[in-house]
TORPA-4810 file (N, C-alpha, C, O; in nm, 3 decimals):
<nodes>
NODE_1_-7.696_-7.137_1.396_-7.668_-7.188_1.264_-7.744_-7.317_1.241_-7.756_-7.401_1.330_X
NODE_2_-7.795_-7.332_1.120_-7.860_-7.456_1.081_-7.774_-7.525_0.975_-7.697_-7.459_0.904_X
NODE_3_-7.788_-7.655_0.965_-7.705_-7.733_0.873_-7.789_-7.798_0.765_-7.904_-7.836_0.788_X
NODE_4_-7.729_-7.812_0.647_-7.787_-7.886_0.535_-7.669_-7.936_0.453_-7.554_-7.908_0.486_X
NODE_5_-7.697_-8.008_0.347_-7.589_-8.054_0.259_-7.612_-8.005_0.117_-7.725_-7.977_0.076_X
NODE_6_-7.502_-7.994_0.044_-7.503_-7.964_-0.098_-7.429_-8.078_-0.165_-7.306_-8.085_-0.161_X
NODE_7_-7.505_-8.167_-0.228_-7.449_-8.288_-0.290_-7.363_-8.365_-0.190_-7.255_-8.414_-0.223_X
NODE_8_-7.414_-8.374_-0.067_-7.349_-8.451_0.038_-7.246_-8.374_0.120_-7.202_-8.424_0.223_X
NODE_9_-7.207_-8.256_0.077_-7.108_-8.176_0.148_-7.178_-8.087_0.251_-7.273_-8.016_0.218_X
NODE_10_-7.131_-8.090_0.376_-7.193_-8.013_0.484_-7.184_-7.863_0.457_-7.080_-7.811_0.417_X
NODE_11_-7.296_-7.795_0.480_-7.308_-7.651_0.463_-7.384_-7.596_0.584_-7.442_-7.673_0.661_X
NODE_12_-7.383_-7.464_0.600_-7.460_-7.406_0.710_-7.518_-7.271_0.670_-7.473_-7.206_0.576_X
NODE_13_-7.620_-7.233_0.745_-7.681_-7.102_0.728_-7.637_-7.013_0.843_-7.570_-7.058_0.936_X
NODE_14_-7.674_-6.886_0.836_-7.633_-6.790_0.939_-7.707_-6.809_1.071_-7.658_-6.766_1.175_X
NODE_15_-7.825_-6.872_1.069_-7.907_-6.886_1.190_-8.011_-6.995_1.166_-8.009_-7.062_1.063_X
NODE_16_-8.101_-7.011_1.261_-8.212_-7.105_1.248_-8.330_-7.035_1.182_-8.342_-6.913_1.187_X
NODE_17_-8.417_-7.113_1.120_-8.543_-7.060_1.067_-8.630_-7.009_1.182_-8.612_-7.053_1.295_X
NODE_18_-8.721_-6.916_1.155_-8.815_-6.875_1.260_-8.891_-6.998_1.312_-8.933_-7.083_1.234_X
NODE_19_-8.908_-7.006_1.442_-8.971_-7.121_1.505_-9.122_-7.121_1.484_-9.186_-7.015_1.479_X
NODE_20_-9.177_-7.241_1.472_-9.323_-7.254_1.466_-9.381_-7.193_1.593_-9.333_-7.219_1.703_X
NODE_21_-9.484_-7.112_1.576_-9.548_-7.043_1.688_-9.496_-6.902_1.709_-9.558_-6.824_1.782_X
NODE_22_-9.384_-6.868_1.647_-9.329_-6.733_1.663_-9.388_-6.639_1.558_-9.441_-6.682_1.455_X
NODE_23_-9.377_-6.511_1.585_-9.415_-6.410_1.487_-9.303_-6.401_1.385_-9.186_-6.388_1.422_X
NODE_24_-9.337_-6.407_1.256_-9.236_-6.401_1.151_-9.173_-6.262_1.146_-9.242_-6.162_1.166_X
NODE_25_-9.044_-6.256_1.119_-8.980_-6.125_1.105_-9.041_-6.046_0.989_-9.079_-6.104_0.887_X
NODE_26_-9.050_-5.916_1.005_-9.097_-5.829_0.896_-8.995_-5.835_0.782_-8.877_-5.861_0.806_X
NODE_27_-9.041_-5.812_0.660_-8.948_-5.812_0.547_-8.990_-5.713_0.440_-9.106_-5.672_0.430_X
NODE_28_-8.891_-5.675_0.360_-8.909_-5.595_0.239_-8.834_-5.668_0.128_-8.715_-5.696_0.141_X
NODE_29_-8.904_-5.698_0.021_-8.846_-5.764_-0.094_-8.875_-5.681_-0.219_-8.954_-5.587_-0.213_X
NODE_30_-8.811_-5.716_-0.331_-8.832_-5.644_-0.455_-8.899_-5.736_-0.555_-8.847_-5.842_-0.588_X
NODE_31_-9.017_-5.695_-0.604_-9.091_-5.773_-0.702_-9.030_-5.755_-0.842_-8.942_-5.671_-0.862_X
NODE_32_-9.078_-5.833_-0.936_-9.022_-5.831_-1.072_-9.043_-5.697_-1.142_-8.970_-5.666_-1.236_X
NODE_33_-9.139_-5.617_-1.099_-9.159_-5.483_-1.157_-9.082_-5.376_-1.081_-9.102_-5.257_-1.104_X
NODE_34_-8.994_-5.418_-0.990_-8.908_-5.334_-0.906_-8.982_-5.261_-0.795_-8.923_-5.177_-0.726_X
NODE_35_-9.110_-5.290_-0.776_-9.183_-5.236_-0.662_-9.151_-5.320_-0.539_-9.103_-5.433_-0.550_X
NODE_36_-9.179_-5.265_-0.423_-9.153_-5.338_-0.299_-9.269_-5.428_-0.261_-9.386_-5.396_-0.286_X
NODE_37_-9.236_-5.539_-0.200_-9.334_-5.627_-0.137_-9.295_-5.632_0.010_-9.183_-5.671_0.044_X
NODE_38_-9.388_-5.594_0.097_-9.360_-5.597_0.240_-9.448_-5.701_0.307_-9.556_-5.736_0.258_X
NODE_39_-9.401_-5.748_0.419_-9.480_-5.844_0.496_-9.611_-5.781_0.542_-9.711_-5.851_0.556_X
NODE_40_-9.610_-5.652_0.566_-9.732_-5.583_0.610_-9.844_-5.593_0.506_-9.961_-5.600_0.542_X
NODE_41_-9.807_-5.595_0.378_-9.906_-5.607_0.270_-9.977_-5.743_0.271_-10.086_-5.756_0.216_X
NODE_42_-9.915_-5.841_0.333_-9.968_-5.977_0.330_-10.050_-6.013_0.453_-10.107_-6.122_0.460_X
NODE_43_-10.057_-5.923_0.551_-10.137_-5.950_0.671_-10.281_-5.979_0.630_-10.335_-5.916_0.539_X
NODE_44_-10.341_-6.075_0.697_-10.477_-6.114_0.664_-10.484_-6.229_0.564_-10.592_-6.283_0.539_X
NODE_45_-10.369_-6.266_0.507_-10.360_-6.380_0.416_-10.269_-6.485_0.476_-10.179_-6.453_0.555_X
NODE_46_-10.292_-6.609_0.440_-10.194_-6.713_0.469_-10.083_-6.697_0.365_-10.110_-6.662_0.250_X
NODE_47_-9.960_-6.722_0.407_-9.847_-6.697_0.318_-9.755_-6.818_0.318_-9.720_-6.873_0.423_X
NODE_48_-9.716_-6.860_0.199_-9.612_-6.961_0.183_-9.489_-6.890_0.128_-9.493_-6.834_0.019_X
NODE_49_-9.381_-6.892_0.204_-9.254_-6.836_0.159_-9.170_-6.951_0.104_-9.115_-7.031_0.180_X
NODE_50_-9.159_-6.959_-0.028_-9.079_-7.061_-0.096_-8.943_-6.997_-0.122_-8.929_-6.911_-0.209_X
NODE_51_-8.841_-7.041_-0.048_-8.710_-6.979_-0.049_-8.610_-7.075_-0.114_-8.611_-7.195_-0.086_X
NODE_52_-8.524_-7.022_-0.202_-8.432_-7.108_-0.276_-8.313_-7.027_-0.327_-8.318_-6.904_-0.327_X
NODE_53_-8.205_-7.095_-0.371_-8.085_-7.022_-0.415_-8.102_-6.943_-0.545_-8.069_-6.824_-0.549_X
NODE_54_-8.153_-7.006_-0.652_-8.160_-6.938_-0.781_-8.256_-7.010_-0.875_-8.260_-7.133_-0.880_X
NODE_55_-8.332_-6.931_-0.950_-8.423_-6.989_-1.049_-8.348_-7.060_-1.161_-8.407_-7.137_-1.236_X
NODE_56_-8.221_-7.035_-1.171_-8.140_-7.092_-1.279_-8.087_-7.231_-1.245_-7.981_-7.271_-1.293_X
NODE_57_-8.162_-7.304_-1.162_-8.127_-7.442_-1.133_-8.254_-7.527_-1.147_-8.363_-7.476_-1.123_X
NODE_58_-8.241_-7.652_-1.185_-8.361_-7.735_-1.209_-8.451_-7.751_-1.086_-8.573_-7.747_-1.100_X
NODE_59_-8.393_-7.770_-0.969_-8.475_-7.793_-0.849_-8.550_-7.668_-0.808_-8.667_-7.674_-0.771_X
NODE_60_-8.483_-7.554_-0.814_-8.549_-7.427_-0.779_-8.663_-7.398_-0.875_-8.772_-7.360_-0.834_X
NODE_61_-8.637_-7.416_-1.003_-8.740_-7.393_-1.104_-8.858_-7.487_-1.082_-8.973_-7.447_-1.097_X
NODE_62_-8.830_-7.613_-1.047_-8.937_-7.711_-1.024_-9.023_-7.669_-0.905_-9.145_-7.686_-0.910_X
NODE_63_-8.962_-7.615_-0.800_-9.042_-7.575_-0.683_-9.133_-7.457_-0.717_-9.246_-7.451_-0.669_X
NODE_64_-9.085_-7.364_-0.797_-9.168_-7.251_-0.837_-9.285_-7.299_-0.923_-9.398_-7.256_-0.905_X
NODE_65_-9.257_-7.389_-1.016_-9.365_-7.444_-1.100_-9.469_-7.515_-1.014_-9.589_-7.497_-1.034_X
NODE_66_-9.423_-7.595_-0.919_-9.515_-7.672_-0.835_-9.600_-7.579_-0.748_-9.721_-7.597_-0.738_X
NODE_67_-9.536_-7.480_-0.684_-9.614_-7.388_-0.601_-9.707_-7.303_-0.686_-9.816_-7.268_-0.640_X
NODE_68_-9.669_-7.269_-0.807_-9.758_-7.195_-0.897_-9.882_-7.278_-0.926_-9.994_-7.226_-0.927_X
NODE_69_-9.863_-7.407_-0.949_-9.975_-7.498_-0.975_-10.065_-7.508_-0.852_-10.187_-7.498_-0.864_X
NODE_70_-10.007_-7.527_-0.735_-10.085_-7.542_-0.611_-10.157_-7.413_-0.574_-10.271_-7.416_-0.526_X
NODE_71_-10.092_-7.298_-0.597_-10.148_-7.170_-0.554_-10.282_-7.139_-0.619_-10.364_-7.069_-0.560_X
NODE_72_-10.306_-7.191_-0.738_-10.431_-7.166_-0.807_-10.553_-7.216_-0.733_-10.664_-7.169_-0.757_X
NODE_73_-10.535_-7.311_-0.642_-10.649_-7.369_-0.570_-10.648_-7.340_-0.420_-10.726_-7.400_-0.346_X
NODE_74_-10.564_-7.250_-0.375_-10.554_-7.218_-0.232_-10.628_-7.088_-0.202_-10.597_-6.984_-0.259_X
NODE_75_-10.725_-7.097_-0.112_-10.802_-6.978_-0.074_-10.723_-6.890_0.022_-10.653_-6.940_0.111_X
NODE_76_-10.735_-6.759_0.004_-10.674_-6.660_0.091_-10.528_-6.690_0.123_-10.483_-6.675_0.236_X
NODE_77_-10.456_-6.734_0.020_-10.316_-6.772_0.038_-10.231_-6.710_-0.072_-10.264_-6.718_-0.190_X
NODE_78_-10.121_-6.649_-0.031_-10.025_-6.593_-0.127_-9.895_-6.673_-0.116_-9.841_-6.690_-0.007_X
NODE_79_-9.847_-6.720_-0.229_-9.716_-6.785_-0.235_-9.616_-6.682_-0.283_-9.637_-6.618_-0.386_X
NODE_80_-9.508_-6.666_-0.208_-9.401_-6.575_-0.246_-9.276_-6.659_-0.268_-9.230_-6.728_-0.178_X
NODE_81_-9.221_-6.653_-0.389_-9.101_-6.728_-0.426_-8.982_-6.634_-0.415_-8.974_-6.534_-0.486_X
NODE_82_-8.889_-6.667_-0.324_-8.784_-6.573_-0.285_-8.645_-6.630_-0.313_-8.613_-6.742_-0.275_X
NODE_83_-8.565_-6.549_-0.379_-8.424_-6.580_-0.401_-8.348_-6.449_-0.406_-8.406_-6.341_-0.390_X
NODE_84_-8.219_-6.457_-0.430_-8.140_-6.336_-0.449_-8.112_-6.312_-0.598_-8.026_-6.232_-0.634_X
NODE_85_-8.188_-6.383_-0.684_-8.182_-6.352_-0.827_-8.227_-6.208_-0.847_-8.308_-6.158_-0.769_X
NODE_86_-8.176_-6.142_-0.949_-8.224_-6.008_-0.980_-8.369_-6.015_-1.027_-8.408_-6.113_-1.090_X
NODE_87_-8.448_-5.913_-0.999_-8.588_-5.912_-1.042_-8.604_-5.932_-1.193_-8.704_-5.989_-1.238_X
NODE_88_-8.507_-5.885_-1.273_-8.515_-5.901_-1.418_-8.510_-6.049_-1.456_-8.587_-6.093_-1.542_X
NODE_89_-8.422_-6.124_-1.393_-8.411_-6.267_-1.420_-8.537_-6.340_-1.375_-8.585_-6.431_-1.442_X
NODE_90_-8.592_-6.299_-1.260_-8.716_-6.360_-1.212_-8.829_-6.334_-1.311_-8.908_-6.423_-1.341_X
NODE_91_-8.838_-6.211_-1.362_-8.943_-6.177_-1.458_-8.930_-6.258_-1.586_-9.030_-6.305_-1.641_X
NODE_92_-8.807_-6.276_-1.635_-8.786_-6.355_-1.756_-8.830_-6.500_-1.735_-8.899_-6.557_-1.820_X
NODE_93_-8.791_-6.558_-1.623_-8.830_-6.696_-1.594_-8.981_-6.709_-1.585_-9.040_-6.797_-1.648_X
NODE_94_-9.044_-6.622_-1.507_-9.189_-6.631_-1.486_-9.265_-6.611_-1.618_-9.364_-6.679_-1.643_X
NODE_95_-9.219_-6.519_-1.700_-9.282_-6.498_-1.829_-9.268_-6.617_-1.921_-9.365_-6.658_-1.985_X
NODE_96_-9.150_-6.673_-1.928_-9.124_-6.788_-2.015_-9.200_-6.913_-1.969_-9.238_-6.996_-2.051_X
NODE_97_-9.220_-6.926_-1.838_-9.284_-7.045_-1.782_-9.434_-7.029_-1.758_-9.500_-7.125_-1.719_X
NODE_98_-9.488_-6.911_-1.781_-9.630_-6.888_-1.755_-9.664_-6.889_-1.607_-9.773_-6.932_-1.569_X
NODE_99_-9.572_-6.843_-1.524_-9.592_-6.840_-1.379_-9.678_-6.718_-1.346_-9.632_-6.605_-1.361_X
NODE_100_-9.801_-6.741_-1.301_-9.894_-6.630_-1.276_-9.962_-6.635_-1.140_-10.025_-6.537_-1.100_X
NODE_101_-9.952_-6.746_-1.068_-10.024_-6.761_-0.942_-9.941_-6.732_-0.818_-9.992_-6.735_-0.706_X
NODE_102_-9.812_-6.706_-0.837_-9.723_-6.675_-0.725_-9.660_-6.539_-0.750_-9.662_-6.487_-0.862_X
NODE_103_-9.604_-6.482_-0.645_-9.528_-6.357_-0.657_-9.381_-6.394_-0.643_-9.341_-6.457_-0.546_X
NODE_104_-9.301_-6.354_-0.742_-9.156_-6.371_-0.731_-9.098_-6.245_-0.670_-9.135_-6.134_-0.707_X
NODE_105_-9.006_-6.264_-0.576_-8.949_-6.149_-0.507_-8.801_-6.174_-0.479_-8.760_-6.286_-0.447_X
NODE_106_-8.724_-6.068_-0.491_-8.580_-6.077_-0.474_-8.536_-6.013_-0.342_-8.591_-5.912_-0.297_X
NODE_107_-8.436_-6.076_-0.283_-8.373_-6.022_-0.162_-8.235_-5.966_-0.197_-8.146_-5.963_-0.112_X
NODE_108_-8.216_-5.923_-0.322_-8.083_-5.879_-0.363_-8.035_-5.754_-0.291_-7.915_-5.728_-0.287_X
NODE_109_-8.127_-5.675_-0.233_-8.084_-5.557_-0.159_-8.146_-5.550_-0.019_-8.151_-5.442_0.041_X
NODE_110_-8.193_-5.662_0.032_-8.260_-5.660_0.160_-8.190_-5.744_0.265_-8.077_-5.788_0.248_X
NODE_111_-8.262_-5.764_0.375_-8.207_-5.843_0.486_-8.292_-5.966_0.515_-8.283_-6.023_0.624_X
NODE_112_-8.376_-6.006_0.419_-8.461_-6.123_0.440_-8.378_-6.245_0.477_-8.406_-6.310_0.578_X
NODE_113_-8.277_-6.277_0.397_-8.199_-6.400_0.418_-8.140_-6.408_0.558_-8.161_-6.509_0.626_X
NODE_114_-8.067_-6.307_0.605_-8.016_-6.319_0.742_-8.125_-6.317_0.847_-8.115_-6.386_0.948_X
NODE_115_-8.230_-6.238_0.825_-8.338_-6.229_0.923_-8.414_-6.361_0.938_-8.462_-6.393_1.046_X
NODE_116_-8.424_-6.438_0.830_-8.495_-6.566_0.832_-8.402_-6.685_0.853_-8.448_-6.799_0.854_X
NODE_117_-8.272_-6.660_0.869_-8.177_-6.768_0.896_-8.150_-6.857_0.777_-8.118_-6.975_0.794_X
NODE_118_-8.161_-6.803_0.656_-8.141_-6.885_0.535_-8.021_-6.841_0.452_-8.002_-6.890_0.341_X
NODE_119_-7.940_-6.749_0.503_-7.824_-6.704_0.427_-7.713_-6.809_0.438_-7.667_-6.840_0.548_X
NODE_120_-7.672_-6.863_0.324_-7.568_-6.965_0.322_-7.435_-6.902_0.359_-7.397_-6.797_0.307_X
NODE_121_-7.364_-6.969_0.450_-7.235_-6.921_0.499_-7.123_-6.995_0.428_-7.107_-7.116_0.447_X
NODE_122_-7.046_-6.926_0.347_-6.930_-6.985_0.280_-6.968_-7.087_0.174_-7.085_-7.101_0.138_X
NODE_123_-6.867_-7.156_0.125_-6.889_-7.258_0.023_-6.920_-7.196_-0.112_-6.919_-7.074_-0.127_X
NODE_124_-6.948_-7.280_-0.210_-6.969_-7.231_-0.346_-7.094_-7.144_-0.363_-7.102_-7.067_-0.458_X
NODE_125_-7.189_-7.154_-0.274_-7.312_-7.075_-0.284_-7.324_-6.973_-0.170_-7.434_-6.927_-0.139_X
NODE_126_-7.213_-6.938_-0.110_-7.213_-6.843_0.000_-7.288_-6.715_-0.033_-7.273_-6.659_-0.142_X
NODE_127_-7.368_-6.670_0.062_-7.451_-6.550_0.055_-7.581_-6.568_-0.025_-7.664_-6.478_-0.025_X
NODE_128_-7.600_-6.681_-0.092_-7.730_-6.708_-0.153_-7.822_-6.762_-0.043_-7.780_-6.778_0.071_X
NODE_129_-7.946_-6.791_-0.078_-8.041_-6.843_0.020_-8.049_-6.994_0.010_-8.050_-7.051_-0.099_X
NODE_130_-8.056_-7.059_0.125_-8.076_-7.203_0.130_-8.220_-7.235_0.089_-8.305_-7.146_0.086_X
NODE_131_-8.246_-7.360_0.057_-8.381_-7.402_0.020_-8.462_-7.426_0.148_-8.426_-7.509_0.232_X
NODE_132_-8.570_-7.351_0.161_-8.654_-7.360_0.280_-8.796_-7.317_0.244_-8.819_-7.252_0.143_X
NODE_133_-8.889_-7.356_0.329_-9.027_-7.310_0.316_-9.074_-7.269_0.455_-9.055_-7.341_0.553_X
NODE_134_-9.138_-7.153_0.462_-9.196_-7.104_0.586_-9.341_-7.070_0.556_-9.370_-6.998_0.460_X
NODE_135_-9.433_-7.122_0.637_-9.575_-7.095_0.620_-9.622_-7.005_0.734_-9.592_-7.031_0.851_X
NODE_136_-9.696_-6.900_0.698_-9.748_-6.805_0.796_-9.899_-6.806_0.794_-9.961_-6.824_0.689_X
NODE_137_-9.961_-6.788_0.911_-10.106_-6.774_0.914_-10.144_-6.628_0.887_-10.058_-6.545_0.858_X
NODE_138_-10.271_-6.599_0.896_-10.321_-6.466_0.861_-10.264_-6.353_0.948_-10.263_-6.238_0.906_X
NODE_139_-10.218_-6.385_1.066_-10.161_-6.283_1.153_-10.009_-6.281_1.151_-9.947_-6.214_1.233_X
NODE_140_-9.948_-6.355_1.059_-9.803_-6.354_1.045_-9.728_-6.446_1.139_-9.607_-6.433_1.156_X
NODE_141_-9.800_-6.540_1.200_-9.736_-6.637_1.289_-9.690_-6.758_1.206_-9.761_-6.802_1.116_X
NODE_142_-9.573_-6.810_1.238_-9.517_-6.925_1.168_-9.594_-7.052_1.208_-9.603_-7.085_1.326_X
NODE_143_-9.649_-7.121_1.109_-9.720_-7.247_1.135_-9.644_-7.369_1.084_-9.676_-7.482_1.120_X
NODE_144_-9.543_-7.346_1.002_-9.461_-7.455_0.949_-9.331_-7.395_0.898_-9.330_-7.286_0.841_X
NODE_145_-9.220_-7.467_0.920_-9.094_-7.427_0.858_-9.011_-7.551_0.829_-9.011_-7.648_0.905_X
NODE_146_-8.943_-7.546_0.716_-8.857_-7.658_0.676_-8.734_-7.604_0.606_-8.744_-7.535_0.504_X
NODE_147_-8.617_-7.636_0.659_-8.492_-7.617_0.587_-8.469_-7.751_0.519_-8.452_-7.853_0.587_X
NODE_148_-8.468_-7.754_0.387_-8.453_-7.879_0.315_-8.312_-7.933_0.343_-8.213_-7.863_0.326_X
NODE_149_-8.306_-8.059_0.385_-8.181_-8.119_0.431_-8.073_-8.127_0.323_-7.955_-8.110_0.352_X
NODE_150_-8.113_-8.152_0.199_-8.020_-8.160_0.086_-8.064_-8.055_-0.015_-8.175_-8.061_-0.068_X
NODE_151_-7.978_-7.960_-0.040_-8.012_-7.844_-0.124_-8.062_-7.883_-0.263_-8.139_-7.808_-0.323_X
NODE_152_-8.021_-7.996_-0.314_-8.062_-8.036_-0.449_-8.198_-8.106_-0.451_-8.243_-8.149_-0.558_X
NODE_153_-8.263_-8.118_-0.336_-8.394_-8.183_-0.329_-8.504_-8.080_-0.308_-8.479_-7.970_-0.258_X
NODE_154_-8.626_-8.116_-0.348_-8.741_-8.028_-0.335_-8.797_-8.033_-0.192_-8.773_-8.129_-0.119_X
NODE_155_-8.870_-7.930_-0.154_-8.930_-7.930_-0.020_-9.042_-8.032_-0.009_-9.085_-8.090_-0.109_X
NODE_156_-9.089_-8.054_0.112_-9.199_-8.147_0.140_-9.332_-8.074_0.114_-9.387_-8.010_0.204_X
NODE_157_-9.381_-8.082_-0.008_-9.502_-8.011_-0.047_-9.623_-8.053_0.036_-9.706_-7.970_0.071_X
NODE_158_-9.634_-8.181_0.067_-9.749_-8.228_0.147_-9.751_-8.164_0.284_-9.857_-8.126_0.333_X
NODE_159_-9.634_-8.151_0.348_-9.628_-8.086_0.480_-9.665_-7.938_0.470_-9.734_-7.885_0.557_X
NODE_160_-9.620_-7.872_0.364_-9.652_-7.731_0.345_-9.803_-7.713_0.330_-9.864_-7.630_0.398_X
NODE_161_-9.862_-7.792_0.241_-10.006_-7.780_0.217_-10.086_-7.824_0.341_-10.192_-7.768_0.369_X
NODE_162_-10.035_-7.921_0.414_-10.100_-7.966_0.538_-10.102_-7.857_0.643_-10.194_-7.851_0.724_X
NODE_163_-10.000_-7.771_0.644_-9.994_-7.662_0.743_-10.101_-7.557_0.718_-10.128_-7.474_0.805_X
NODE_164_-10.161_-7.558_0.601_-10.267_-7.462_0.568_-10.404_-7.509_0.611_-10.500_-7.432_0.606_X
NODE_165_-10.415_-7.636_0.654_-10.547_-7.690_0.690_-10.579_-7.667_0.834_-10.685_-7.706_0.881_X
</nodes>
């Protein structure tokens, strides 16, 4: 179990994030058009997994906007924004915000959250995903991971981008 806070209140996830140097767990997610996105499709690319509870919060929305902006200038890199929001809600948000450089994907029917150690245990947001970022190299190895210590704060963008260099 990993720990973080929600407005100062202690919370936990089901497990730890994948360790730097380890092979990332395989995953299946659902894109906004209801097609599947698998980890196998991303082999050969660097991948930023931007994980958060819901697009319907200011901090989560800000992280998607920021990664969308950054993704436009990253070579051979795919940013995947992951939550348990329904694909329909993700599509509405991305359309309204002009989000075009990242892929939004839902874990509403998958096992990504428990497999990556980001499933919130109990509390007001139980079963949603904690705020985290995992960076993978072209062969699917973890090169950076961060569970954000306070759920209402944004991830360390400089560390994420630094892991790509």
